[in-house]
DSSP file (Angstrom, degrees, kcal/mol; ACC not computed):
  #  RESIDUE AA STRUCTURE BP1 BP2  ACC     N-H-->O    O-->H-N    N-H-->O    O-->H-N    TCO  KAPPA ALPHA  PHI   PSI    X-CA   Y-CA   Z-CA
    1    1 A M              0   0    0      0, 0.0     2,-0.3     0, 0.0     0, 0.0   0.000 360.0 360.0 360.0 125.6   90.3    9.0  194.4
    2    2 A S        -     0   0    0      1,-0.0     2,-0.3     0, 0.0     0, 0.0  -0.735 360.0-130.9-100.1 147.9   90.2   10.8  191.0
    3    3 A Q        -     0   0    0     -2,-0.3    -1,-0.0     1,-0.0     0, 0.0  -0.717  21.5-116.0 -95.4 145.5   89.7   14.5  190.6
    4    4 A T        -     0   0    0     -2,-0.3    -1,-0.0     1,-0.1     2,-0.0  -0.657  36.5-118.6 -76.9 130.0   87.2   16.0  188.2
    5    5 A P        -     0   0    0      0, 0.0     3,-0.1     0, 0.0    -1,-0.1  -0.315  33.3 -94.2 -69.0 154.6   89.0   18.0  185.5
    6    6 A E        -     0   0    0      1,-0.1     2,-0.1    -2,-0.0     0, 0.0  -0.402  48.8-103.1 -63.7 141.0   88.3   21.7  185.1
    7    7 A P        -     0   0    0      0, 0.0     2,-0.2     0, 0.0    -1,-0.1  -0.371  38.7-158.5 -66.1 146.8   85.6   22.4  182.5
    8    8 A T    >>  -     0   0    0     -3,-0.1     3,-1.5    -2,-0.1     4,-0.5  -0.661  36.4 -94.9-116.2 174.8   86.8   23.7  179.1
    9    9 A E  G >4 S+     0   0    0      1,-0.3     3,-1.1    -2,-0.2    -1,-0.0   0.837 124.5  62.1 -59.4 -31.5   85.0   25.6  176.4
   10   10 A E  G 34 S+     0   0    0      1,-0.2    -1,-0.3     3,-0.0     0, 0.0   0.743  95.8  60.6 -66.8 -21.8   84.3   22.3  174.7
   11   11 A D  G <4 S+     0   0    0     -3,-1.5    -1,-0.2     2,-0.1    -2,-0.2   0.679  93.9  74.3 -77.6 -18.0   82.2   21.3  177.8
   12   12 A C  S << S-     0   0    0     -3,-1.1     4,-0.1    -4,-0.5    -1,-0.0  -0.851  84.8-128.9-101.0 123.1   79.8   24.2  177.2
   13   13 A P        -     0   0    0      0, 0.0    -2,-0.1     0, 0.0    -3,-0.0  -0.443  45.4 -74.8 -70.0 142.1   77.3   23.9  174.4
   14   14 A P  S    S+     0   0    0      0, 0.0     2,-0.1     0, 0.0    -4,-0.0  -0.432 108.4  54.1 -72.9 156.1   77.2   26.8  172.0
   15   15 A P  S    S-     0   0    0      0, 0.0     3,-0.0     0, 0.0     0, 0.0   0.566  80.9-149.9 -78.5 143.0   76.1   29.5  172.1
   16   16 A L        -     0   0    0     -4,-0.1     2,-0.1     1,-0.1    -7,-0.0  -0.535  22.2-110.5 -73.7 138.0   78.0   30.4  175.3
   17   17 A P        -     0   0    0      0, 0.0     2,-0.4     0, 0.0    -1,-0.1  -0.483  34.0-154.6 -66.1 140.3   76.2   32.9  177.5
   18   18 A A        -     0   0    0     -2,-0.1     2,-0.4    -3,-0.0     0, 0.0  -0.971  12.4-175.4-121.4 133.8   78.1   36.2  177.6
   19   19 A H        -     0   0    0     -2,-0.4     2,-0.5     4,-0.0     3,-0.0  -0.994  25.8-127.9-131.0 126.0   78.0   38.7  180.4
   20   20 A D    >>  -     0   0    0     -2,-0.4     4,-2.3     1,-0.2     3,-0.6  -0.607  13.3-147.1 -73.9 121.6   79.7   42.1  180.4
   21   21 A A  H 3> S+     0   0    0     -2,-0.5     4,-1.9     1,-0.3     6,-0.2   0.833  98.5  56.4 -60.2 -33.6   81.8   42.4  183.5
   22   22 A R  H 34>S+     0   0    0      2,-0.2     5,-2.6     1,-0.2    -1,-0.3   0.845 108.5  47.2 -68.9 -32.0   81.2   46.2  183.7
   23   23 A V  H X45S+     0   0    0     -3,-0.6     3,-1.5     3,-0.2    -2,-0.2   0.910 109.7  53.4 -71.7 -42.5   77.4   45.5  183.8
   24   24 A L  H 3<5S+     0   0    0     -4,-2.3    -2,-0.2     1,-0.3     8,-0.2   0.856 111.4  46.3 -59.9 -34.6   77.9   42.8  186.5
   25   25 A T  T ><5S-     0   0    0     -4,-1.9     3,-1.7    -5,-0.2     5,-0.4   0.398 111.6-121.5 -89.6   3.8   79.8   45.3  188.6
   26   26 A G  T < 5S-     0   0    0     -3,-1.5    -3,-0.2     1,-0.3    -2,-0.1   0.816  74.3 -51.5  62.9  30.0   77.2   48.0  188.0
   27   27 A G  T 3 <S+     0   0    0     -5,-2.6    -1,-0.3     1,-0.2    -4,-0.1   0.379 125.1  96.5  86.4  -4.9   79.8   50.3  186.5
   28   28 A G  S <  S-     0   0    0     -3,-1.7    -1,-0.2    -6,-0.2    -3,-0.2   0.107  87.0-102.5 -93.3-149.2   82.1   49.8  189.5
   29   29 A V  S    S+     0   0    0     -4,-0.1    15,-2.6     1,-0.1     2,-0.3   0.470  91.0  55.0-120.1  -5.3   85.0   47.4  190.0
   30   30 A C  E     +A   43   0A   0     -5,-0.4     2,-0.3    13,-0.2    13,-0.2  -0.966  49.6 175.3-134.3 148.3   83.5   44.6  192.2
   31   31 A A  E     -A   42   0A   0     11,-2.1    11,-3.1    -2,-0.3     2,-0.5  -0.990  26.8-128.7-144.4 148.7   80.5   42.2  192.1
   32   32 A R  E     -A   41   0A   0     -2,-0.3     2,-0.4     9,-0.2     9,-0.2  -0.865  23.7-170.1 -98.0 130.5   79.4   39.4  194.3
   33   33 A I  E     -A   40   0A   0      7,-2.8     7,-3.2    -2,-0.5     2,-0.5  -0.983   6.2-155.6-121.6 130.9   78.7   36.1  192.5
   34   34 A V  E     -A   39   0A   0     -2,-0.4     2,-0.4     5,-0.2     5,-0.2  -0.920  12.0-179.9-113.4 131.3   77.0   33.2  194.3
   35   35 A L  E >  S-A   38   0A   0      3,-2.7     3,-2.1    -2,-0.5    -2,-0.0  -0.979  75.0 -22.4-129.7 117.2   77.4   29.6  193.3
   36   36 A D  T 3  S-     0   0    0     -2,-0.4     3,-0.1     1,-0.3    -1,-0.1   0.862 128.2 -49.0  51.8  40.9   75.6   26.9  195.3
   37   37 A G  T 3  S+     0   0    0      1,-0.2     2,-0.5     0, 0.0    -1,-0.3   0.405 114.7 116.4  83.5  -3.2   75.4   29.1  198.3
   38   38 A T  E <   -A   35   0A   0     -3,-2.1    -3,-2.7     2,-0.0     2,-0.4  -0.879  57.9-140.5-102.4 128.5   79.1   30.1  198.2
   39   39 A A  E     -A   34   0A   0     -2,-0.5     2,-0.3    -5,-0.2    -5,-0.2  -0.698  19.1-175.4 -91.9 137.4   79.9   33.8  197.5
   40   40 A Y  E     -A   33   0A   0     -7,-3.2    -7,-2.8    -2,-0.4     2,-0.5  -0.901  19.3-132.3-124.3 154.5   82.7   34.8  195.2
   41   41 A T  E     -AB  32  53A   0     12,-2.9    12,-2.5    -2,-0.3     2,-0.5  -0.950  12.1-159.3-112.4 126.1   84.0   38.3  194.5
   42   42 A L  E     -AB  31  52A   0    -11,-3.1   -11,-2.1    -2,-0.5     2,-0.4  -0.902  16.8-175.2-100.3 127.4   84.7   39.4  190.9
   43   43 A R  E     -AB  30  51A   0      8,-2.8     8,-2.4    -2,-0.5     2,-0.6  -0.981  21.8-145.8-129.4 136.9   87.1   42.3  190.7
   44   44 A I  E     - B   0  50A   0    -15,-2.6     6,-0.2    -2,-0.4     2,-0.0  -0.891  26.2-142.4 -96.5 122.6   88.2   44.4  187.7
   45   45 A T    >   -     0   0    0      4,-2.8     3,-1.9    -2,-0.6    -1,-0.0  -0.289  25.9-104.6 -79.7 168.1   91.8   45.5  188.2
   46   46 A R  T 3  S+     0   0    0      1,-0.3    -1,-0.1     2,-0.1    -2,-0.0   0.800 123.2  57.8 -60.6 -28.4   93.2   48.8  187.1
   47   47 A G  T 3  S-     0   0    0      2,-0.1    -1,-0.3     1,-0.0    -2,-0.0   0.398 122.3-106.5 -84.3   3.4   94.9   47.0  184.2
   48   48 A G  S <  S+     0   0    0     -3,-1.9     2,-0.2     1,-0.3    -2,-0.1   0.689  76.7 132.0  81.4  18.9   91.5   45.7  183.0
   49   49 A K        -     0   0    0      2,-0.0    -4,-2.8     0, 0.0     2,-0.4  -0.616  53.0-123.3 -97.0 161.9   92.0   42.1  184.1
   50   50 A L  E     -B   44   0A   0     -6,-0.2     2,-0.4    -2,-0.2    -6,-0.2  -0.886  20.8-171.0-108.2 139.1   89.4   40.0  186.0
   51   51 A I  E     -B   43   0A   0     -8,-2.4    -8,-2.8    -2,-0.4     2,-0.5  -0.998   3.1-166.4-126.6 128.8   90.1   38.4  189.4
   52   52 A L  E     +B   42   0A   0     -2,-0.4     2,-0.3   -10,-0.2   -10,-0.2  -0.972  15.9 174.8-116.5 120.2   87.6   35.9  190.9
   53   53 A T  E      B   41   0A   0    -12,-2.5   -12,-2.9    -2,-0.5    -2,-0.0  -0.896 360.0 360.0-126.7 155.7   88.2   35.1  194.6
   54   54 A K              0   0    0     -2,-0.3   -15,-0.1   -14,-0.2    -1,-0.1   0.419 360.0 360.0 -87.7 360.0   86.3   33.1  197.2
């Protein structure tokens, strides 16, 4: 059984959609993102990094 490789920037046709994380979080630090019925949490850390968790 072979695994599908992770998508890279080359897999996405230009122009790439861009979304401001601060807009997604409504000015806060967390946002819920849903993909195919599965919810993920996007969090902006104090250091300005992004963490996406299931």
